[in-house]
N, C-alpha and C positions, 0 to 999 in steps of 0.2 A: 653681679646684676642687677643690685638694688640700686646703687650708685647710677649705672647707666639708665635705668627705668626713670629714677627722680631727676636725671640730667634732660632726658626725654619730656618729661613734663613742663621743665622749663622752655624748652624749645617750643612746646606744642603751646605755652602760654603766650609768649611773642608771635608765634604762627597766627593768634586771632587778632592780635593788634596788627599785624602786618597785613592781614585779609581787609581789616576796617580803612586802614590809610592808604592801603592801592587803591581803593574807590576813587579817593581824592587824587592819587598821582594820576589815574589813568584819564579823569577828566580836566585835570588841569594841565595836562602834559607837559609839567614843570622842565623838565631836562631837554625838552627839544628847541628852547630858545637861547641857543648858546649863542654869547657873542663871537663874531667874527675878528675881533681883534685880537693880535698877537698877545699870547700870555709872554709876561717876562718875570726875569726872577735875578737874585744877585744872592751870591755864598761868600761867607768868609768865616774865618776860625782863628781862635786866640788861645794862647797858653793860660791856665789858670792853677798850675801847679802851686803850692804854696810854697813859699821861701824861708819859712820858720816851722819850727815844730809845733804842731797843732791838736788839739782834741779830735778823735776821729770819730765817724759817727757810725751805728750799726750795732754795736754790742755794749750793752750797761755795764757787763763787767770790765771792759777794757778802759782804764781810766788814765794809762798813762799817755804822754804824749808821742806823735809820730817820731820815727827814727830813720830818716831818710826816704829817699825816692826809687821806689822800684821802676815807674814808669809814668810817663808827663801825662797831666790831665789838660782836656782839651774842651772849650765850649765853641759849638758849632751851629751857625745860623744860615738858613735858608728863608729869603725874603722874596714873597711873591705880589706881583702887582698887574692889575689888568682893568682899564676903563675907571681908575682912581680908586679900585677896591684893594685893600692889603690884607696880606696876610704874613705873619711870622712866625716860624717853626725854629725855637731854641733847644738844641740837646746839650746839658753840660755833664761831664764826667763828674758827678757830686752824688752824695748821699741821697739827699732829699732837700725841697725848698720848706722844711718843717714848720708848720703852725703858720695859722692867716697873717701874723705879725711879720714874720721874716718874708712870704711872698709878697705882701703889699709892700715892704721894704725895696724890694726888687720892681714890682710891676709898676708903681705909681709913676717912678720918673721914667720909665722905658715907654709907657703910654703918652707922656706928656713931652718928652723928646721928640718921639717921631710921630705925634698926631695920631695914635691909634685906638681905637676904640678895644674896650675890654674883650670884644670876642674875635679880636684880629692878632690875639697873642698868646702862642702855648708856648709856655716856659717849663721847661721839663728837665728832670734829672734821671741819670740812667740807673739810679740806686745801686751805686757800687758802695761796699761796707768797708772799702779801703780809701776812704775818702775824708777830708776835712769835715765836721759838722759846722754849718753857718748858725751865726748866733749874733743879736742885737742887744742882748740883756745884759748890761754892764755889770748887775749883780752876782748871777751865775755862770759868766762864759768867761773863758780865757781869754786875757788881753790878745794873743796872737790870733783867736779865733776872729774878735771883733774887727780887728785890722785887716784880716782876711776877706772878711764879708764885704767890709766897706771896699776892699781892692775889688773884688769881682763885680759889685755894683757897677763901678766905673768903667772896666772892662768889658762888661756885658753892653753897656751903652755903646762904647767903641767899636765893638765888633760888629753890633747892629747897625751903625752908622755906615761901616766899611761894605755891610752888605747891600745895603741901599744905594751906595755908590758904585756898585758893581753890576747895577740892572742890564741885562742885556736880554733880548728875544729868546725862547728857549723852545724845546720841543720835549716833550715828556711822555712817559709811558711806565707802566707798570707789570710785575710779575709776581709769581707766586714758588716757592720752594719750601724743604722742609731739613730740619736738623735734628739730631737725636741728643745734642749735649745737656738737654733738661730733663729733670726727673721729679716727679711728685714726692714730696717730702713728708706727707702725712702718713706715719706708719702706726698702724694698729699693734701694740704690743699683749703679749700673752695675757698680761692681768687686765686686759681691756679698755688700758688708757692711751689715748692718742697723743703721740709724741713727734717731735722733728726727727725725721731719721732717713730711711729710702723706700719707697714704695712704688716698685717698677710695674706695679698692676694698675696705679692708680692714674686718674685723667691727667693728660699732659697734652698741651697743645704744642705741635712741633713746628707749625707753619710760619715761615719766613717770608716776609713782605717787603719788596723792593720797590722804589720810585725811582726811574732814572731820569736825568735831567741832561741834556745836550743843548749845545749851541746849534744854530741852523747848519754850521757847515759839518756837524756831525762830532766835534769835540767835546769828551764828556765833561761836566761841571760838577754832578754830584749825584750821590747815590744814598738816597734815604731808605732807613732799615726799621724795620719794626719786628721784636721777636720777645717772646715773655720767658725771662729768666732771671732769678736774682744775681747780682754780682758777689757771691759770697763763697767763691771757692777758695781764696785766700785764709778766711776764718778769724775768729777774734783774738789769736794770737799774734797775728801779723800786725807789725807797727811801721810798716813801709807804705808811703802813699801810693796807690793804684786805682788804675781803671777797672782792673779785674779783667775777666773774660770778655765783658762788653768792650771795654776800652782796647782790649788787644784786638777783638775783632774790627773795630773803626780802622786802627792804624794798619792792621793787614789789608784791608781793602784800598786803602789810600795809598798805600806803597805798591800795590798790585797794579791798579788802576793808571797811577801815576798823572802827570801833566796837571799837578794841582787840584784834583778831585777832591771833595771832601765827602765822608761818609758818617755823617749823624745817625746815630742809633736812638730809637725812641723804644723804651721798654715797655713791653707788653703785660696781658693781665698775667700777672705770675706770683701772687700772694703765696701761693703753695708750691712753686717751682723753684728747686735748688740747682744748681750745676752738677753733672754727674759726679765730677769730682768736687766735693764740699768741705770746707774747713780742714784744708790740708795741715798738718802736723809739721811739715818741713818743704822749702821750695828746692826743691833739688835740681841743681844745675852739674851735676857730674857729667862728665864727658859722656857723648852718647845717649843723655836722658833729655828729654823734651819736658820742662816742668808742665804739670796739669793744667795750669791756669794758661799756658802759651797754647798748649794743643786744643784745648776747648776751643780758644778764641780763633784760632786758625782754621778749626774744623768749621764754626760759624762762619768767617770771612771766606772759607773757600765756597761754601754754598752761596754765599752773597753774590760773589763774582760769576757764578755760574748761571743765576738768575739775571744779573744785570747783564751780560752779554747776549743772552737769549732774548732781551727784550727789542722786539723788532719794530713793533707798530708803535708810532711815535706821532703824539698830536702838537700844534703848533699854537692852536687857540683852545680857551675853556674859562669858562665863566668862574669868578671866585665868590663862594657863598660862605658867610659866618653865622655862628649863633652861639649864645651862653646864657646859662640858667644855673640858678642856685635852687635846689629843689629841698624841700624838708621832707625827711623820712622818719619813720619810727626808729627810735634808739634805744641803747639800754647803757648800763654803767659798764665802762671798760674797766676790765680786770674781775668781771663777775660773769662765769662761764651761765648762768640761767638769764634767760631774758624774763623780767619779772614785773616792771613797771609801765603800763599801756601808757602813762601820759608823758614818758621821754622822748624827745625829738632830737634828731642831729642834722646836718645838712650836707650835702654833696654837690660841689660844683662839677657842672657839665659843660664842656665846650666842644663845639663840632664846626666842620668847615668841610668844604671841598673844593678841589682844584679840578676843572673838568669833570672828569668820572672817577677821579680818586678822592676817597674820604679819609678824614681824620676825624677822631673822638677823644678828647682827653679828659680826664678825672682827677681829683684831688684826693684820690683813695688808693690802699693796695689791694686792688680787685683780684681775686681769684680766679683760675684758669677758666674755670665753666662757665662765668659769666661774659668774659670776652669771647669766648667762642660762641655762646649764644648771639651776643652783637652781630659778630661777622657773618653768622648764617643766615641771619633775618635781615641784613643791611640791604637796602636797595643795589649799593656798590658792591662788585666783584671783588674789588681791592680797597678793604676799610681797615686804616691804621687803628687800632684802640691802643689808646697810650695812657698810662697810668703814670703816678709820680708828676702831673702835670697841674701847674698852677696851684700850688701847696700840698699838703698832705693832711689827711684826716682819717689815718688808721686803716683796719683791714676791712674789706666788704667781703662777707662769704654768702654763698647761695644757701636758702632756705633750709636745704636737707642737710646740711654738713654740721646744722647747730646740735643735732642729737647726739651726734659723734663727739662733740666737745674738742679739745685740743688749743694749740697756742693760737692760732689765727682766729678760734671763736673767744678764745678769752681776751685776746688786747684788740677784739672789735669793740665800735662805740654805736653798731647798729644792730637793731632787732632782726630777727628773720626774714620777715617781709621787706627789708627796704632794698634786696638786689634786686627783685622782679620789679619793683617801682622804677629803679634806675635804668634797667632795660627797656622798660616801655617807654619812658620819656626820652631815652637816646634815641630810639627809634621813631619817635614822633618829629623830632629834630632834624633826622637825617632825611626821612620822607618828604618833610616840609621845604627841603631845597629845591 
């Protein structure tokens, strides 16, 4: 009850902001002036599986190089254009674009190559913990990871170019469903310590959001997926490269839908959400047994296909609007469970966009699920993709009420308790400003 009441207080705070900016929305009637020009989009995908053993991301205790491939890693791109305005959404089966230096290593050449503004590029990772860690520091990184990172930069430019070359008029719509494959991992132990475990009573966002893209003749070209869950079913003992459950879901949708459709998944606010089966001790392939990673991925993919097939209302026109902002928020020392120094600050990168009546917001943080739920609940758009691990990475962003409970997500955060509320308010201002 305590958690629910505190979550309600976050919702109440955002409601005040919503009321204020709704006045502006009503008087300006921003969304009524949609362009009649047809929306165009192009899609493309490229294999980004490493060809050499590499250091893997996600577990500091896992120091050995990868030992083979369980399934292929893919980078998928959706490029939109309308009246000269562009929006590029990139989803990579990777752990993270961790650190500002690594993100800029990719962002700068992409913006230059395609004449994009900073607020026109969502560069996202699915956050699978069975993928290579990207690296640019020659002093600390393995040579294979340095080569891999350089190769990924080249491949991303290639796949984005292909997406722009495939531009066609499109129709689009969106739908919502639900999947039970995630579980809150913040488990309170009998001694009062908060540990990573299983908390079936904890808040879990089960919403699956899908955007459907078709050609005017009705042929399907893309299913954009938004779902909040860690890619950690394989665990830290695993040394095989894999997109984990989220990669399985993407490939399942692409296989079932067929005809060259691509299904990029954009990971939602899932800082404390693990797969229902987490950290498997073995990948059981005995006859008659479906490995848990495959089971969960196919369950999610099945729900995506159900949503996708039931999206009937499609639009052929819609403005593209984009905005981005780096905001300064109160910070704390990472690794310190207690917020002490009120002089410390940190930054959060927020990028927002809309395509017609479908909205996207991206964050360079590992946002906990209550925050994403609050943003979606208060958004002026029924279908709002809340995307984390987007345009860099800057640690966990927990809601204020969880700081008194402690735990891994609080310890690893570099943000003060009040930071989340500031991020929510600023995100809503950006969305209502479209």
